[in-house]
C-alpha positions in Angstrom: 26.3 47.6 69.9 23.0 49.3 68.8 20.3 47.2 67.8 18.3 48.0 64.3 14.9 47.4 64.4 13.1 45.3 62.1 10.0 46.6 60.5 7.0 44.2 59.3 4.3 42.2 61.4 4.8 38.7 62.3 1.2 37.9 63.5 -0.2 38.0 60.1 1.9 34.9 59.1 0.6 32.9 61.7 -2.8 33.4 60.3 -1.6 31.8 57.2 -3.3 28.0 56.6 -0.5 25.7 57.1 -0.2 22.6 55.0 0.8 19.4 56.1 0.9 20.1 59.8 0.6 16.6 60.6 2.8 13.8 60.0 2.0 11.3 57.3 0.2 9.1 59.5 3.5 6.8 60.3 3.9 5.1 63.9 6.7 6.5 65.7 8.1 5.2 68.9 8.6 8.0 71.3 11.2 8.2 73.9 9.0 8.6 77.1 12.3 9.3 79.3 13.8 11.7 76.9 10.8 13.3 76.2 10.2 13.9 80.1 13.4 15.9 80.3 12.9 18.2 77.8 12.2 21.7 78.5 9.9 22.9 76.2 7.6 20.5 73.7 6.1 22.9 71.4 8.0 24.4 69.1 7.0 27.0 66.3 9.2 26.9 63.1 9.3 29.6 60.5 10.6 28.8 56.9 10.5 30.5 53.4 8.8 29.2 50.4 11.7 27.0 49.2 12.6 23.5 49.1 15.9 24.6 50.9 13.9 23.7 54.4 13.1 20.1 53.0 14.6 18.8 56.4 11.8 20.2 58.4 8.9 19.3 56.2 10.3 15.6 55.8 10.4 15.6 59.9 7.2 16.6 60.4 5.5 14.6 57.6 7.6 11.3 58.9 6.9 11.8 62.5 10.5 12.4 63.6 9.6 15.6 65.4 7.1 13.1 67.4 9.5 10.6 68.1 11.7 13.3 69.7 8.8 14.6 72.0 8.2 17.7 69.9 4.6 19.4 68.6 6.0 21.4 65.7 3.9 23.9 63.9 5.7 24.9 60.7 4.5 28.6 59.4 5.6 30.0 56.0 7.1 33.7 55.9 7.9 36.3 53.2 11.4 37.5 54.2 13.9 37.1 56.6 13.2 40.2 58.7 9.7 38.5 59.3 11.6 35.5 60.8 14.3 37.3 62.8 11.2 39.4 64.6 9.4 36.0 65.1 12.6 34.8 67.0 12.7 37.8 69.1 9.0 38.2 70.1 9.0 34.7 71.0 6.4 33.8 68.7 9.2 31.3 66.6 11.7 28.8 68.3 13.3 28.3 65.1 13.7 30.2 62.2 15.2 28.7 59.0 16.9 31.7 57.2 19.5 33.2 54.9 23.1 33.1 56.1 23.5 36.6 54.6 20.5 38.3 56.6 21.5 36.2 59.8 25.2 37.7 59.6 23.8 41.3 59.1 21.1 41.1 61.8 23.8 39.7 64.3 26.2 42.6 63.4 23.2 45.0 64.2 23.2 43.8 67.6 20.4 41.1 67.0 20.7 38.4 69.4 20.3 35.6 67.6 22.4 32.3 67.2 23.2 30.0 64.3 22.9 26.2 65.3 22.4 24.0 62.6 22.4 24.0 58.8 19.6 23.9 56.0 21.0 24.3 52.5 24.3 24.8 50.9 24.1 26.2 47.8 21.3 26.1 45.7 20.7 29.8 44.3 21.9 31.9 41.4 20.6 33.9 38.3 18.7 33.8 35.1 18.4 35.8 32.1 15.8 36.2 29.5 16.9 34.0 26.3 16.6 37.0 23.8 19.8 38.1 25.1 21.6 35.0 25.0 20.8 34.5 21.0 24.4 34.1 19.5 26.4 33.9 22.8 28.4 30.6 23.2 29.4 30.9 26.8 27.1 32.7 29.0 28.5 34.1 32.2 28.0 37.3 34.5 29.5 39.4 32.0 26.2 39.3 29.9 24.7 41.3 32.8 26.3 44.2 31.6 23.7 47.0 30.8 21.1 44.9 32.3 18.3 45.6 35.0 18.8 42.7 37.3 16.1 41.9 40.0 17.4 40.5 43.1 16.5 41.0 46.9 18.9 43.1 49.3 20.2 41.4 52.3 20.2 38.0 50.6 23.1 35.6 49.6 22.0 35.6 46.0 22.7 39.5 46.0 25.8 39.2 48.1 27.3 36.6 45.8 26.3 38.6 42.8 28.2 41.4 44.2 31.4 39.8 44.9 31.3 38.0 41.4 30.9 41.5 40.0 33.8 42.7 42.4 36.0 39.8 41.0 35.5 40.7 37.4 36.1 44.3 37.6 32.2 45.3 36.9 30.7 47.9 38.6 27.0 48.4 39.7 25.5 51.3 38.0 23.4 52.2 35.1 25.7 52.4 32.4 26.4 50.4 29.4 29.3 48.4 31.2 27.9 48.5 34.5 25.1 45.9 36.1 21.9 47.8 37.5 20.5 45.6 40.3 16.8 46.4 41.2 15.5 45.5 44.5 12.5 43.5 45.5 11.1 42.6 49.0 11.4 38.6 48.0 12.5 36.4 45.9 9.2 35.5 44.7 8.5 39.1 44.0 11.9 39.4 42.2 11.2 36.1 40.1 7.7 37.7 39.2 9.5 41.0 38.0 10.9 39.1 34.8 7.3 39.1 33.4 8.2 43.0 33.3 9.6 44.4 30.0 12.2 46.7 32.3 13.7 43.5 34.1 16.3 41.5 32.3 17.5 39.2 34.6 16.7 38.1 38.2 18.2 36.0 41.0 16.9 32.3 41.6 16.8 30.0 44.6 14.8 26.6 44.9 12.3 25.7 43.7 12.6 29.0 41.4 15.6 27.3 39.5 14.2 24.5 38.0 10.9 26.7 37.5 13.0 29.1 35.5 14.7 26.9 33.2 11.1 25.1 32.5 9.8 28.4 31.5 12.7 29.2 28.8 15.1 31.7 31.0 18.9 30.7 30.6 20.9 30.2 33.6 23.5 33.2 33.9 25.1 31.1 37.0 24.5 28.7 39.7 27.0 29.0 42.5 27.4 25.3 42.5 29.2 26.1 39.2 31.6 29.0 40.3 34.7 28.2 42.0 34.6 30.8 44.7 31.2 30.1 45.3 31.2 26.2 45.9 29.8 25.2 49.2 28.2 28.1 50.3 26.1 28.0 53.3 22.7 29.3 51.7 20.5 28.7 54.9 20.8 28.0 58.4 19.0 27.2 61.5 18.9 30.1 63.8 17.2 30.7 67.1 17.1 33.2 70.0 20.4 32.8 71.6 18.4 33.1 75.0 15.7 30.3 73.9 18.8 27.7 73.0 21.2 28.4 76.2 17.7 28.1 78.5 16.6 25.1 76.2 19.5 22.7 75.3 17.5 19.7 75.6 14.6 20.6 73.5 16.8 21.8 70.9 19.1 18.7 70.8 15.5 16.7 70.3 14.8 19.2 67.3 18.4 18.7 65.6 18.1 14.7 66.2 14.9 15.1 64.1 16.5 16.9 61.3 19.5 14.6 61.3 16.8 11.9 61.0 15.0 13.5 58.2 18.3 13.9 56.6 19.1 10.3 56.7 15.8 9.8 55.2 15.9 12.1 52.5 19.2 10.2 50.8 17.2 6.8 51.3 13.7 7.4 50.2 13.9 10.1 47.4 10.2 9.3 46.1 8.7 9.9 49.7 11.0 13.0 50.2 9.5 14.6 47.1 6.1 13.9 48.2 6.8 15.3 51.6 8.1 18.7 50.1 5.4 18.9 47.9 2.8 19.4 50.7 4.8 22.4 51.8 6.1 23.7 48.3 3.3 23.8 45.8 5.0 23.1 42.4 5.6 20.1 40.0 7.1 16.9 41.6 9.6 16.7 38.9 10.8 20.4 39.6 10.5 19.4 43.4 13.1 16.2 42.4 15.3 18.6 40.3 15.9 21.0 42.9 16.4 18.6 45.4 18.7 15.8 43.5 19.5 17.8 40.7 22.9 19.3 41.7 21.4 22.7 42.5 22.3 22.3 46.0 22.3 20.0 48.9 19.7 20.1 52.2 22.3 19.4 55.3 22.0 19.8 58.7 25.3 20.7 59.4 25.8 23.7 60.9 29.2 24.3 58.6 31.0 27.0 60.9 34.0 27.5 58.5 32.1 28.1 55.4 30.1 30.6 57.1 33.1 32.3 58.5 34.6 32.8 55.1 30.9 34.3 53.9 31.1 36.5 56.6 34.5 37.8 55.7 33.7 38.3 52.0 30.5 40.2 52.9 32.6 42.3 55.5 35.5 42.9 52.7 32.2 43.9 50.1 30.9 46.5 52.5 28.1 44.3 53.1 27.8 44.4 56.6 30.2 45.6 59.4 32.6 43.4 61.3 31.7 41.9 64.8 32.5 38.9 66.9 30.3 36.0 65.9 31.7 33.2 68.0 29.0 33.8 70.9 26.6 33.7 68.3 27.4 30.2 66.4 26.2 27.3 68.5 27.7 24.1 67.0 27.6 22.2 70.4 23.5 21.1 69.8 24.4 19.8 66.4 27.4 17.7 67.5 25.8 16.2 70.9 22.7 15.3 68.6 24.8 13.6 65.9 27.0 11.7 68.6 23.6 10.4 70.0 22.1 9.0 67.2 25.6 7.3 66.3 25.6 5.9 69.9 22.1 4.5 68.9 22.9 3.3 65.4 26.8 2.4 65.6 28.6 2.0 62.3 25.5 3.8 60.1 27.0 5.4 56.7 25.1 8.3 56.7 25.6 9.3 60.2 29.3 8.7 59.9 29.4 10.7 56.6 27.8 13.8 58.6 30.1 13.5 61.4 33.1 13.3 59.2 31.8 16.5 57.5 31.2 18.0 60.8 34.7 17.7 62.1 36.3 19.0 58.7 33.9 22.1 58.7 33.4 22.9 62.3 
């Protein structure tokens, strides 16, 4: 399979000043025996500017990485291509990256594997309020004849194309068509709403609640569309070789994120504080994004939902078909969760995660 080269410099991203790189000062117990068996302890993790990646933020701030013997550095990147380049260059050990770009890059021959989840749902489209005046039922048809800002090779774009196809709406510049205008990042796509030529735009966390606060009107959120429910927005991704060579270290990483999920379900206020150290918007917006029903941050690999997404975007012609099985590792998550349940028998949250995994593996 021919490999497509991704352009973009990764080194610059590592020069960024990192917010919240240390934990919150909580004293955490380290399992010294487990740590001694880790293949590696220093982990570089890349993420995008989104509350979708809150599990990594919480794991860092609450000391869960430290408990597992890992020294983790979190670095924000601008787009998925940079995150993939970071994995392949060895500069990153984990990328928290969208499912659609991951599938696309895998189909192009990039040897990267999904081994966990980050967020389900959490994205959609908004439109300027002047186009909704007198409209009682706003849906995707309101985008006809409009210029819509989006990001190529993103789940937001793929989902919009899927909905347009299902509704019999063509992409183009005609009065009954939707003109999609592409930008390099979600931040740029959202900022384009300030231009007179852009009428609507894609959003994901934290832009969904921010857009609403600024007077934009939701066209839809994926959690509200039947065919888009349980969309695997973002995944945990690593070099396939790295996963195979360092299973104990990635197991430790996954245990930390599962602990972070449990913490996020039990302590909303502290979770919001932790996330705010990485995503610089008002705490109320962060709370809405995390707990307001837009999406769910869950570490489960959610394989079945991802396979369904892959099928849909292949049928759209968004990417070519390929064998995803060698590039989907559910063993790390399964083992990490089982080990935590063995240590905490009967824990309600871990048990719920185990039931979810059994349903969607």
